[in-house]
Every structure is written in structure tokens, then in C-alpha cells.
N, C-alpha and C positions, 0 to 999 in steps of 0.2 A: 193350679194348669199354668203353666210357664208365660212369664211377662214377655210381651215383644212392643217394640218400640221404632221406631221412625227417625235417623240420623241426616236432618237435610242440609246435604254438602252447598256452599254456599261459594262464598269467599275466605275459604279453610278448604283447601285441597292435600289436607298431610294426615298423618298420624298422630303426627310426635304435637306433644300440649296443643289440643283439639278439648277447647272447652267445652264445649256442647258433646262433643261425643263421648270425652271422658265421665262426663255424668250418666247421658245413656247408658254403657258401658258399665257402671257402679248399678245402675235401678231397674236392670231388665238381664230378661234371660237369654234373649235372644234382640241382636239392633240390626234395621233393618239398615243401611244405607242408601241413599240416596240420593242423584243430584237433575233437578229438571233443566232441560234445554231446552235458552227462547227457539222459539221458532219463528219470525222476523224470514224476509227471503232475497234475498242479491244485494238491499242493500242497508243499510245501517246510518241512520243521522254523525253515530258518536264511535260507530268500533269498524275494522273492517278484516280484511285476511289476516293482517299480523298478530294483530291478539287474543283471532276466534285462533290459529295456526297455533299459537302456545298453546290455550285451551287446552284442544285437541289433546294434544300434548300428555299434557297435565292430567289427565281425563284416564286419558291410557291409561299411565305412572300408577296413578290413585284405582286405578280397580287390578293392576296387577297386585300392588300392592294390600291390596283385600284378599284377595287370594292365596299369596301369604296366609293370613290368617283363619283360614280357612270362611271365607266370608266372600258378598259379593256384591257388585255395586249396581242398584238398579238405574236405570236413564230412562228417561219420557222426555215426552217433547211439547209444549205448550207452555197454559199457566201455573205460575207453583199451585196456587190456592186448586185449579179444576183435579191438577192430576196428584196433586197430592190426596183429595179428599178419596179419588177412588185409591189410592194405594192403601188408605191404611182400610176403609171396605175390604178388599183383596187380602189387605195380611192380618184382617182386624187386631191391626195394631190400638194403644192402651193410651202411646204421649205420642207427640213431634219435639226434637227436639232442635234447636239451630242455634247459629250465635245471631247477635245481629248487627244486619247493616245501617250506614250511619243517611245515605243519600236518599234526596224524596221518594225514589223507587220503589230503594229498597226499604223504609220503612209505613208505605203504603202496600207493598204486600206483608207484609208482617201483622199489621188490623186487619188485612182477610185470613190468613189464617190464625189467630187465636182469635177471630169470631166463627173461624171452620171448627175448630175445635172445641167452645166453646157448643156451638150447634150441637157440634157429635156423642158432648159428652165425653171429651176424653182430656186428657191432660194437653197443657203445652208452655214450653222450657224452652225459655232465650238467655240467652247467657253475654255479658261480657268476653269480645276473644281478640279483634284484631288491631283493639287500642288499647292503652296504658292506661291511660285513662277518658272514661267517654266525657261530652261534649255539657253536663247539664251537671257533673262535679268540677268542673275546672274552673268556676266563678266568681266575680270580684267579691268584699268581702260588704256588698248592698245585695248580693242576689242574680247580677246579671253578668250577662254573658259577655267580656270579653271581645271589646274592637282595635288592639292592640298586640301587636307580639309579643312584644318581652311583659311588661304583666303579666302576661297568660304565659309564657313561659317561666316563668319566676314560680309566683305558681305550682305549676308544671312540675317543676323539678325536686318540688318541694315535698310531692306525696307520698306516704312507701309506693311500689310495686310490687304486686306479685305476682310475685316468683313463678318462674315454667313447673310442670311435671312432665311425665318422664313417657314414653312413648305406646301406642295400645296392643297389648299383645291380644286378644279376645276378642270377639266379637258375640259370640257363639255360632248357631248355627249360621249358614247364606239360608239365606230368602226359598220358598219350595221354589223347584224349579216351573213350575204351571203360573207365577210370577212375572209375565216377560219384562224383558228389556231388550233396549236399542245399543246396540253394538257402538264402542270407543265412538263416538263422530269425525266425520274428516269434513272438509270446510265446505262439499256437495251439498253438505247438509242442507243447510243457508245458500245454498248455488252460488258462494261466492270465488274467484278468481284461486290457482293458484297464489300461495304465499310466495314471490320471488325473494325478500329481504332474508340475512341470514342471520335470524331472531335467535336469542339466548337457547339451550338445553335445551327443555321443561322437567319440568314433574319432580317431588321431594326431596330427592335423593342432590341432585345437580344443584338444589339452592341450599343443602346443606352444604357443600363437597366450595363452592359461593361464597356463603361463611366462612368458612374454616381458612379458606386460599387468601378473602380480607383481613381476617383477625391476626393469622401466622405468617404473617408472608412479609407484612414489616406496615401493611399498608396504610392501615389503620392507625401505627405510630406515627405517619405521614401524615394523616390525615387535613390536620391545620393548615398547616403550611402549602402544603398541593393540591384541595381540594381543586382549587381552580385554573386549575392546568388541563385543557382539555386531552394532550396525546398521552396515549399508554392508560394507565389505568390507577388511575389515581383515587376512583368514590370509591362503594362497595360495592355498585352492578344487584345493589340484591329490591332494585326498589320492583321491577317485576311479580320479583319473589314474595312481598309484602300486598302487593293487589291482589295472587290471585290465590293468599297463607298459604305460601311450601312450606314459610318460613313463620314461626310464634316471634310477635315484638319482642316476648317477655323475653324469649332467647335470648335474641338479640342485643334488648339490652344488660344479661343479663352477664354474658357472655363481653361486653367490651366494656361492662362495668370489672369485669375480674380484670382485667390485662394490668402490665405494669404499669408502679406509680410515674416513669419515668413519660409513659404516651399518653396520662391525663390531660396533658392540656388537648391534642389531637383527641379524647375519648369524647371532653365532655361540646369539640365542636359536635365533632357526629352526633348527639345522644342531642345537641339543639337541633340538626337538624328533623328530628325527630317528634320533637316537639312543633316543630316547623305541621309538617305532616299532620296531626293533632289538631294543633290551631286551625288546619285551613276544611277540617272533618266541622270541629265545634261552630266554625263559621254557615257554610251551608246547614248545617242542621237549627242553627238559632236564629237567620238571616236566609230562608231558603228562597228569594228570592233573588238571588247572586244567578244562581243557573238564569238566565231572564235577562237579568237589568244587572245595572252599575252597582256597585255593590253600597257608595256613597249618592246618598239622593246627587248630591252640588252637580254632580256629572250626569245624570240620567235623563239621557234625550239625548249628547253631546252627539255632533255631526263625524259622521266620518264619511268625508272623501272619496275614499280611493279609489282604484277603478277594478275592473274583476283582471283585465289584462294586468295592470302593478303587482294585484294576486295572485296571480297563473306563473309571474318569477322570483317570486316569493317563494312557492311553491314547487318550483323547478329546479330550485337553487339556483338561477339564473342570474341576481343582480350586479355583477360588475362587485360584489362587497364579497374580498374573500373568504372574506370568518366567517358573515350570515351565510355564504353560496358553498361553504365547509359546514355547515349547521347542521343545513336541509339536509345532504347527500346521505350525511350521515342517518340520520331518521328517514331518510327515503328507504338506503340500502338496512339498514339493522333492524329496523322496528323503535330505534333508544338514542335517546338525545344525550350527548353531557348538560347538566345545571345549567352551569356556566351561558351558552351556548342557545339554552331554551330560553334566557332571559338575555342575551344580546338581539338572535330569530323574532321573538316577538316584541320588542321593543322598535324593531326595528318598522314590521312590518303597522303599525299602530301609532311612528310615529315622525317616521319616516316619509311612509306610504300612507300615511292614513285609514290605512284600510279597519276595520270594524274586531273588535277585539272575538270578535264572536265568533269571526270567520276564520280565525286561527285558532283559536283552542276546541269548535268543531272539527279544522284536519289536526292537530294532534293525536286525536280523541280514535280521529280514524288511524293512524300510521300510528302507535303507539303501541307495543307491547306491553308495557305500564302502565296505558291510559288509565287515571282516576278519576271522578268527574270532581271531587274536592282539590286535590292539589291544581289538577289543571287546573281552574277556574281559576283558583287563586289563583296562582303564579300566571295568569296572565291577566287577569285586574291588575294582579302588581303592575306589569309591567307597562300594561293599557293610561297607568296612576289613577284607575277608575275607583281600586277594591282595599279590601281591610287593612290597613298596614303598608298601602301602593308605597311607590315613589310620587315623590309628591310631582305633578304635571310637571313641573319647571326641569326636573332632574332627566335631563334625556342621556340616554348614552353613545359615545359617538363612537360608531363602532369600527374606522381608524382605531383609536387610541387601545378600545377592547382588543385589537386583534396584538396589537404590540405588544401590551400588557404582561396578555395570558399565555400570547403562542408567539412569542419575538422569536425565534429559527424559522417560523414556516412549517414547522412538522404536525403541526393538526392538517389542517390547510393544504397542503402539498398530498397528507394521506389520502384526505377528500376528493378534492377538488384536480384530477392526473392534471389536465393541465397546465398549469402553476408549478411543475416541479421543478423546473428545469429554473421558475426566478427567482433571483436575492431578493434573502429571507423580508431585507429593508423597505424592496419598493413592496411589499404585497399588503404592508400597514400603510400606505398613503393613495390618495392618487392619481391616477395617473397621468402624465401628459396631454392634452387635449388630443380628443384622435387619436392619439397612441396607447391601443389593447393593451393587458402587460403580459397576453401573451396569442400568440394566431391559435383561431376559435373557442377565444373567452371572451365575456359582451365586457363591451367599457360600464363604470357606473350609473346606474339609471338618474341617481337624483345626484344633489350637492346637498348631501349633506347640513351642511348648514342656512343653507335656504328654507331646506325642509322646517329643519329644527323652528326655526322662527319663526314657518307658517304652521303648524302645530304650536307654537306660544299663544299664535293671533287666537288658535280656533280652541282652543282651551281659555284664553284671555275675554274673550269678545260671548259664550254660553255660559260665562260661570256672569258678566257684567249682568246678562241677560233676567240672569235667575233671582239677582236682589233685588 
């Protein structure tokens, strides 16, 4: 009798080097690919139209790619365990295959799927796929999780890396026509408003084109010295592709490491960024409290006296600090933000405006196409000075100095803050004269950085003293 199994697509929306999908194809005569859509409506705490629109495009692309293999993507909506149970019964599947997720919610659902399969008496197979090394495989000599990036990265870099595999060529016959499926989703599925941001092109082919451009155009070769420059393309622009699994982390690593020796310093710098990504995955895995609390016990309960009005000016890119406003407007208009600007804007919100990092973390997740719980949480806690391997609380970036250092000609600022396009570059990197805005219609700086820096230091010092 032909053997039928389900492959549950999650954060692996591709056919190339997909670990669980390949194992399923090798083990069965018929693989039925399925994706379960969430069924929340109108508003969600950590997502919004930008990321959901990208997901819609990725699922449409995946569906077409599966059709070319003679297969069919089955889309359902609801709780993954309930929908998979229905599909198991409808298809008489003998096993479920999926790639593991590492955040709190993914882990909880995986436990339910394992229990479901045990109850139904069928096989359940899960695989490592979205990371080069899982959290429990990169530990100290004493078997403990790392709390600091540098020793973690040294261990991570020295571990052997799995080579990528090829592209799936067949999944057997499609699911019977009687097996119902939703059409590829639109934002209406979640009752979301239209996406107005100019988000990246979704789908596996577009992701592969971005990878090719990054490696073959010379961007990777210049990544080391150029990666902190926000103007132009100086980074890979692959973050959303890793977030949705449009590209395999194994292929990215292999393609980079295969570059010429002349590019090795930049390659190593980029690969260390991949290690940062997995460090934050490990932090969320081993210390799940970071999702709601400060990682460092000394800073739990730290007061954040910033106002809602201050947060709103930050969120709309109207702070009067050109580099901060440029970053926020890039986010609002594209669903992405250069990583250096993520640090600058996050530190400004927490250290200059004294607003709770959780507010910024949630806002980023609602806007970012590449929003990832582990990386976003890690980045925000780093900037706030409360996280694993965080910037010490007394290390507070000066946005004016960040501006002159990384955007000296004002190219990035003028791209995203058009009110300032005719302002001489040297005036963009220092506070304007009292009462004299940089340009008509552009606000004065909402705070004095040096005053707020001192206030921030006092807040942290007082909290630390009270906990002794």
C-alpha cells in the first residue's frame, strides 16, 4: 500500500535544501505539503500588514513551485494541532514531518504535535533546519548555556557545519481533490489593512536572486568595512529570507565560505553575524523569560518613565534627530531598517526618551518584514543595556556622533527625510541653534542628548543601588 505522509511547512517556505521535506520525500510514496495559517483577526501584538503581506507572497510562490512538481499545497487555518489531526484522518497519513522552531510558541506547538501523533499511533519526525547549530549543542565546557557572545561564537565557529542538499524534484501525486484547501491568503484573511510599505519581493526565486547579488556583485567582499554604512546596499538584505526560510542557512554559509581568499575578512565578519543570530536563538531557548523580562536579574523591574507622547514621536520619525528619524521612516516605508539604525533608534528610545524597551520591541515586530522574536528581543535588550552580552548601561550612543560617523554626507538622512535634502551635511550632525529648525516643517530636537544621558545613568544607578 502506498505510504502517505504530511510535511508541515512553517519557517521553511522553500523546496531547496529543506531538511524535513527531503526526509519525507525519501520515506514516502506521497508527501502532502500543508501550511496552517493563524486565525487571529485585525490586530496582533507582534505582527502587522508588512510581514503578513510578505508571507502571502511567499505562500503563493511556494504553491506555484509545488504545482510544477505535480504536487499541491494544502492550506488550512486554525490551531496547528487541530488542523493537522483533521488532515491526518482525511489523508490517512502515516507520519508528520516538520522542521523545528526554537521560540516559546513554536516549542509548545511541537510538543502538542508529538503528543497528537503518539495518540493516533503514527510517526512524528522533526529536524534541525533553520540554524547551523541548535541551542543545546553549543554549550560551555561545563555543559551550561553561554551568556556572552564571544565565547559562544568561538565554539560555534569551530563546530563542523552540515553541507546543503539539493532541490526536491518529486513529492509523488498531489492530495486527492476531495482534500479541501484554502486559496493563497491575502491580508483580508486576518482583516488587516492594505500594506503600503515597499517590501522586498517575496518567494524563493527572489531570495535566491538576492543571495546571488550579495555574493557575486562584490557586496560581500566589502561587507567588513562597509556594513555599518546605511546608504546604498552594504549588507546582504537576506534577513527576511532567513526569517521565512526562503533560503537555507547551510547554503548561505557554504556559498560565503567558498568565496575567494581576498574576501575572507569580510566573509568572516558576515559569518559572525550568522553566529549572532543563533546566539539570540539560544538565549531565547535557554532563558525564555527574556520574552517578557530583562535578561539580567539586576535590571528586572527597572523603571521606564518615558511618556506615550515621546514614544509616538519616535514611532513616527519626528524626533528632530535626523539620523533617528531617517531610520524610523525607512522602517515605516519599507518594513526594513539597516542594522546600525536599529541600534541607534533603539538606544535613543530607551536611553534618551527612557521608554520601555518592550514598547519598541513590539513596534518593530509589528512593522518589520524580517521580524524574528529571538533576534528582535536580543537586539532591543542589547540596546537597552538589559540583555545578554548587552552594551553596559553607561555606554550610551550619541545620535549626533553616530550620524557623522556613519552618514557623513547625509546621503541616508536625505533619502528618508526629504525635508532635509537641501540642508548642508555638516548641519545634520549637530543640534541646531536654539529655536532655529534645520528646515521648514522639520521639528527641533525633542530632547537634549547630554541631559537625557545623565538622567539615564541616574535611573540605572539608583535601581542598581536599591537592589543591593
